[in-house]
N, C-alpha and C positions, 0 to 999 in steps of 0.2 A: 447463504444470502449473497446476492451480488454485492461485491465490495467495490466501493469507489476506491478502495485501496485494500490493503490486507489489514484493516485494523486487525490484525490477525484476530481481531475480535472475530473470532471464529464463526464462520457461517457455513451453510450446507447447500448442496445441490447435486444434480446428476452430473456425471462426467463420463467421457468415453473410456470404456474398459479396455485395458491392454490385452493383447492376445495371451493365451495360456503360456506359462513359463515353466520350465522344468524345475522340480523341487531342488532347492539349493541347500548345500550343507550349512549347518549351524556355524556361525562365525565366532561364537562366544561360549563354548562349552568348557573353556579353560577354568579349572577349579582352583587355580592358585589365587590366594587372597593377598592383595597388596604386594604383588611381585612386579618389579619394574622391568619391562622388556626393552632390549636394545636392538637397534637395526642398523644395517649398513648405511653409511652416510651417502646422501645424494645431493649434489650441489643445487642451489636454488637457481631456477631458470630466469633469465632477464625478462623484463616486461616488453611486450610488443607495443607498437604505436596503435592508437585507436583505429578501428576499421572505419571506412567511409560509411556515411549514412545509407540506409537501405533505399531502394527505389521509391519514388514518391507515389507511384501508382497504388491505388487502394486495392486491398485484398479483401474480398467478401467471404472467401472460403479457402481452406488450406488442406493439405493432405494430412493424414493421420499417421504418417510414417514414424514420427517420433514416439508414438505410443509403443512401438515394437522395440524391445530391448533384449539383449542376450540373456541366456539363462546361465551365465558363467558363475563361478564361485563368488560368494560375497567377500572373500578376503584372499589376498595373495601375499603371503608373508615374505619379507626379504631375508636374506641370509644374515646370520649373526655378525655383529660388528667385530672386525679384527681389532686386536689390542692397540694397534698403532693408529687407528682411525678415530676421529673425534666423534663423540656421542651425539646422536640427533636429539634435539629437544622433542618432548612428547606432549600432545594435547589431547584431552578427553572432552569431546563436545557433546553436550546433552541436548537432544532435539535434532531430528533429521528432516525437518520441514525445509522450505526454501531457504530461510536465513541460515539455519544450521548447516545445510548442505553447501551453501556458498562459502561459509566460514571454513568448512573442511577443505574446499578447493584452494582457498587462499593459503592455509597452513601447509597443505601438501605441496603446492608449487613453491613454497618458501623452504622446503626441505625438512619440515617437521614430520614426526611420526604421528599419524592421525588415527584416532578411534572415535566413532560416532555411535551414540546410544539413543534409542528411542523407545518410548513406552508402547507404541503401536507396532503392528507388523509391517513388513515391507509392502508398501502400497502398489508396487509393480506386479505383485502376484495376484492372480484372479480372485483368490479367496479374500483378499483384502481390499477389493475395489470400493467397498462402502466406507473405508476409513476416512474418506474426505468429509463424511457427515460431521457437521458441526464446524467446518472450516469454509471460508468463503471460496467458492469454486471459480469465480471470475474476478480477476484482479486488474486494476488499471496500472499498466507498466508505463512509466514515463522516464525522463532523462536520468534521474538519480538512480533508479534501478538499473537502467541500461549501463550507466557508468560503473556501477558496482560490478557487473559482469565483465565489462570492458577491461577492468584493471586487475583481473585475477592473476594473470601470468601468461606463460607461453601457451599457445593454442587457444587463447581467449577469442580470437576472431571467429574461429569455426564454431565454437559453442554459442557465441552471441548471435551469429547468423542463424544457427539452428533454432534458437529460441525465438528470434524475430520472425522467422518463417512460419511459426505456428501461432501468430497473433493476428488480430483484426484491428486495423487503424480506426480510431474514432476521431473524426475531425471537429466534433463539437457536440453540443447538447441539442436535443430535439424536444421542444416544450409542447406538451399536449394539454388540451383543455378537458379531455374526457368525453367529448361529443363523438359519437360514432361517425366514421367516414372522414374525419379531419386528419390530414397528414401530420400536422404539427408545425411549429415555427422553429426553424433552425437558427442556432446561435453558435457561430464558429468559436473555437477555443482561441484561435490566433488568426485574425483576419489580416494581419500585417505580413507575416512570413509563412503562413500556411502550415505551421507545425501542428502535430496531433499527438494524442496519447494512444495506447494500444490496449485492447482487451486480451488478457492472457488467461488461459485455463490453469488454475492453481495446481491441480493434480498432474497435468502434463508437464508443466514447468518443473515441478518437484521431481518427476521421473527423469527429466532431462539432466538435472543437476546430479541426481543419484547415479545415473549411468556414467556421467563424466567422472564422478568420484571413483566408481568401480573401474573405469578405464585407467586410472592412475596406477593401479596394481599394488599400491602399498598402503591403502586406506582400509581400515577395519570397520565394517558396518554391522552393528549389533542391535537387532530389533527385539521387541518384547522384553526390554530391560527398564525397570522402574527404579529411579534414584531413591535410595533410602536415607543416605547420610553422606555428608562431606566432612572430612577432617583436613583443614587447610593449614595447620601449623605443625604438621609432622616433619621431622628433619629430612626425611627422604623425598618429600614432595607432597603434592595434594593427593589425598586419598579419597576415593569415591566408592561407596558400597551400593551395588544394584541388586535387585531381586528379579529373577527370571519369572515373568508373570505366568508362563505356561507350566513351569516345573516347580516353582518355589525355591529354586536354587539360589544361593547367595554368591555373587560375583564381585570380587574386589579388584580395584584398578588403582595404580599409582601413576601420576603424570606430573609434568612440570607445570602445566596450566590446565584449569578446568574452565570451559566456556559454556555459559548458560544461554541457549537459544531455544528454550522450551516454552515460549509463549507467555500470554498474559498471566496465567496462573502458574508461574515458574516455580518448580521445586528448587532449582539452583538459587534463585533469589531468596527463597525462604531460608535456605541454609546459610547463604551469605549474610543475612541479617544477624546471625549469631556471632559474627566476627567484626562487623562495622556498625557504627552508629548511623543507621540508614534512615533518611527521610523517606516516608512512603505515604503517598496520597492516592486513594482509589475512589473514583467518582462514577456512580451509575446515574445516567440521565433518565428522565421520565418516559422517554420514547423507547418502544420495543419494536421488534421486527419479526416478520414472517416471510418465508421464501416461497416463490412460485417458479414454475418453468413454463415458458411459452414455447410450445413445440414448433418445428417447421410446418409449413403449410401442408395440410393433409393430402392435397392433390398434387401440387407442383413440387413439394419437398423443399421449397425455398424459404428464405426469411419472411416472416409475416410483418416485419417493420424494417425501416431503413437499417442496413447492417453497419453503417459507418458513423453511428451516433450513439451517444448515451441518452436514453429516453427518460424523460422526467415528467411526471404528472404532479405539479406543485399545488397544494391545497391549503396553504397557510399553516395549519397545525399538523399536517400530515403530508405524505407524498408516496408515490409509487414510482419505482425506477426499473429499467430493463437494460441489460448489457448483453451484447451479442456474443455467441459462442461459436466455435469453429464447426460444430455440427449443425449450424443454422438454427439453433434454438436461441432463446433469450433467458438468461438467469435473471429473475425479477425479485424485487423485495418491496414489501409494504412496510413503511415506517409510520407509526402513529402512537399517541399516548396510550398508556396501559388502560386508562379508563375506557377508551374506545374499543380496545380489544375485549375488555370485560363485558361491554354492552352487546357484543355479537354472540349470541348463545345458540341460535338455530340456523338452519339452512335458509329460512325465509329472511332472517335478520341480515345474513351475509349478502344474499342476492339483492335485497333492497338497498343495502349500503353501497354496493358496487354500481347499481343502476344510478344512484344519486351522484357518485363521485367519479367512477371509472367505468362508464358504460361501454366505451370502446374496448377496454380490456376484457370485460365480461363477454362481449361479442366475439372476441378472438378466442378466449379460453373455453367458453361454454360453461353453463351452470354446473354440470356434473364435475368437470375437471377442477373448476374453481373451488367448489365445496370440498372435494376430496383432498386437495392440496392444503387448503386452509385448516381443516380440522385434523389432518394427520401430521402436518409439519409443526414443529415447536414454535412457540412465541417467546422469543428470548430477549434479554436485556442487553444494553450496550454499556461498555465500561471504558474509561480512560484511566491511565496510571502514570503518575509522575514520581520518580524516585531518584535518589542519589546518596552516596556515590555508586558507581557501576563496577567497582573492583575491590579486591582485598589484596594488599601487598603485591607480590608477583605470582600469586597462586590462582586467582579466580577473577573472571570478568563476565558480565552479562551484556547481550546485544539484542536488537530487535524488540519484539513486544515484551520480552522479559524486563527490558529497561524502560520502554516507553510505549505502552499500548495506547491506542487512540481510537476514537469513533471513526467510521469509515467514510466520512463525508468529504474528504479532500483527496481521496485516492492515493494516499501517501504511506499507508501502513507498511506494505512490503518494500516500497521504494526507500522509506526511511530505514527499514531494517537492513537492506542491502548497503545503504550508505553508511550505516553504523559499522559494518564489517570493513568497508573500505577505509573509513577514518581510523579504526583500530589498527589496521595494518599499516597505514601511513606512519603511525607513531612507532610501531614495532620495527619497521624498516629503518626509521630514522635513528632508533636507539637499540640496535640488535643485541648489544651486550648488557643492557640494563632494562630488563622486562618490567621491573617495578616502576621505573621512571616513565616507561612507555604507557603503562596502564594508567598512571596518574595523569599523564598528558591527555590520554583518551577521555577520561572522565571530565577533565577541566574543559576540553573543547566541546564534548558532545552534550553535556547537561543543558546549557542554554539553548542549543539547537533543538534537542528533543522536547524540552518544555515548550518551546515556541510552536513546533508543529502540532503538539497535542492541543494547544490553545487554538491554533488556526483551524484545525479539524472541527473543533467544537463550534467555532464561529460560522463555518461554512454551511452548517446544517440550516441556519436561518436563511442564508442566501439561496440554497437549493429549494427549500420548501415554499419560499415566498418571494425572495428578492429578485429572482430571475424574471418575474413578471412585472416588476415595478419600473416606471419610466425613469426614476432617479438612477437606478442601477444601470439601465441600458444607456442613459446619457453619460454617466461616468465612464463606462466601458468604452463608449465611442470616443470620448475626449482623450482618454489615455492611449488608445490605439492610434488615434490621429496624431497625437504628439509623438508617439514612438516612431511613426512612419515618416512624418513630414518635418519634425524637429528633433531628430535623435540626440542632438547635443544636450537637450534638457534631461535626458536619462529617465524619462517617464515611461513606466511599464505597468501593465496590469499585474495585480498581485498574483493571479492565477498563473500568468506566464513566468513570473519569477520563481514560483514554487515548482511548477511542473516541467518547465523547459530549460531550466538552468541548474547549476550546481553551487550557487552562492549559499552560504550558511543560512539555515532557517531563521536564526536569531537576527541576522543582518537584514534578511528579507522583511521580517516583521517590522523592524525599526524603520526601514526605508519606506514601507507601505504606510506606516503611521505618519512619518514626516510628509510624504506625498499627499496623504489625505488631508492633513492640516493645511498644506499649501493650496490644495484644490478648493478647500472650504473658504480660505481667505480670498482666492481669486474669484470664486463665485460671489462672495459677499461684495467684493469691489465692483464686479460687473453689475450686480443688482443695484448698488448705489448709483453707479454711473447711468444705468437705464432710468432709474427713478429721477435722477437729477436732470437728465435730458428731457424726460417727459415733463418734469416740472418747469424747466426753462421754456420749452416749447409752449406749454400751457400759459406761462407768464407772458411770453411775447404775443401770443394770440389774444390774450385778455387785454394787453396794452393796446393792440391794434383796434380791437372792438370798442374799447372805452374811448380811444382817441377819435375814432370815426363818429361815435355817438355824440361826443362833446363838440366835435367840429360841426356836425349838422345842426346842433343846438345853437352854436354861435352864429352860423349863417342865417338860421331862421330868425334869430334875435335881431340881426342887422336889418332884415327885411321888415 
């Protein structure tokens, strides 16, 4: 599904397959169970300053060079630690998706011994190209996600630029009525400063981060490993037991810290619940989704819709969206209540439904492609998760969707996940000798922010499927942007700009938006009272004139 974010609420689509890679040696056939490995100490590299923003010119297509990665070994082990050298701390990260890979880069740049384990195979290998199935393949990359990459460590500028080079700027929404031949109505995300979000291919971004990990030379990537058990109170460290899904072999690992970055249905979170009194709330909404792909134009090979917009067909109780991909296709998603999905049983039902609501989409896709995709692709639910705490002592912590899965309607799933890693490391750097205190500080800071964005994502569904067409929404957006541009001292900003173009805490953004909303309501009420008073006064004056003239004429007539 096209994600307006990664709610890592997992979604699926096609993506560009990488070129064939040489078969790589297995990185984890070590049969030692619960043996702690030591590595030569490498000093942590200093942070570089943020890179300048990329050129403002819009990119409608990009090269696929980043899909090509080397077929080098999955692991390059360092020499044993000399007795006089300090021991490197070790971390076992469960989950090799974008958030887990980013976490691995943070820990590696900080001088930790890093091992990453994932249930799936290496998606960079040709035989694993379909592993993106079930995951959103188009993600909305905005400032928080970019900032997460920016703050990794040395060489961050090169990696960030590489990532940005393979994205497509989206300057705003394009609102469609569904009528064939209509281009749609453009709504800029930021008409004041011209800022924009970016469409990023999930699989490609994941490959770029994995390649960056591999280039570190001291990171252990272990695929096809399923977490079975965690023992977090052993004196020698956190113990993790994995099963090789291809051989059934049991692999044991001991680390100073276990990081769960394994998504909404996190196995690490499940194990963590055995050690902490965890609040856990899982909410499925009534809306389900089905994914479609709008291919490039069959003749020209170009985009069939504007490449620099997020396209929305809002229909009050349902909507269709389309996000551009670097291969000039669009990853598209139909969101609607389960009852409507259940009502479509035949080809005729589906074609009739699209003719009524999305005739232009039907015209672009064609009846055969529409039916093939609808009936072959899964119709899946959407879930949001709120939980706390995010850690146990100094042994385990969860990040990303494992801590705060959300519906995809604010485009913040992956961005919030990257920000979680950034916040976690802010506290680890601040308290390098007290990991327990660092993890406690991370939970304390992150919980209100994670809960806030989960709530905002849920709210934004109403705005996208219906609010974007209402005059009240458009008026409020215009007023807020006008105030931001012409009276910046007021501090008025649109909620969307605060979420997508800044790094202020989500909880503070939510509070500010609520205060701003109340102020706007009072101002509107005062203006309405003023208008009514003015109309009433003018009506009173006019009536007085009319009555005075009438009585005056009567008096003159009486004198005659």
